[in-house]
VOGU-3710 file (C-alpha; in Angstrom, 3 decimals, decimal comma):
1> mtttitdkdt> 0,000/0,000/0,000  2,809/2,422/0,766  4,316/1,809/-2,651  1,913/4,397/-4,071  3,084/7,176/-1,700  5,460/9,389/-3,649  6,899/11,389/-0,747  9,721/9,290/0,712  9,462/10,741/4,248  5,720/10,120/4,376
11> aaginqlyai> 6,145/6,569/3,052  8,835/5,871/5,670  6,562/7,169/8,446  3,646/5,036/7,282  5,900/1,977/7,053  6,966/2,562/10,681  3,304/2,775/11,684  2,528/-0,504/9,913  5,473/-2,158/11,667  3,707/-1,831/15,048
21> aidadaiara> 0,145/-2,201/13,786  -2,244/-4,471/15,653  -3,630/-7,488/13,818  -7,357/-7,277/13,037  -8,019/-10,462/15,031  -6,451/-8,873/18,116  -8,785/-5,872/17,774  -11,804/-8,154/17,440  -10,783/-10,108/20,545  -10,324/-6,913/22,540
31> ilfergyana> -13,797/-5,665/21,645  -15,785/-8,894/21,594  -14,335/-10,771/24,560  -14,509/-9,723/28,159  -12,795/-11,893/30,763  -12,672/-14,796/28,302  -16,387/-14,907/27,568  -17,754/-14,243/24,094  -19,704/-11,095/24,844  -20,139/-8,320/22,314
41> yaieqpgdvd> -19,200/-5,822/25,015  -20,083/-2,482/23,434  -23,079/-3,822/21,538  -24,746/-5,643/24,433  -24,790/-2,756/26,910  -28,218/-1,740/28,242  -29,983/1,246/26,692  -28,942/3,582/29,505  -25,207/2,884/28,932  -23,265/4,598/26,162
51> vneiiirptr> -19,898/3,159/25,187  -18,562/5,913/22,981  -14,831/5,352/23,051  -12,606/2,323/23,355  -8,875/2,940/23,056  -6,804/0,039/21,845  -3,155/0,574/21,045  -0,158/-1,616/20,426  1,909/-2,152/23,552  4,989/-1,211/21,514
61> qel> 3,547/2,247/20,769  5,063/5,084/22,774  2,622/7,325/24,607
//
């Protein structure tokens, strides 16, 4: 995907980002599993609960 980026600095930055990217399966597990139980966490909340932000980041990412 980064082969189409013509600016070399931008392409290098994106490649660094991809190097620490989280696998899609890991994201799905983080959202859909709570304490080991299949439980669509954000989706199955009661009507009076609003889950509006879930932050998931690679552990290798600097804060």
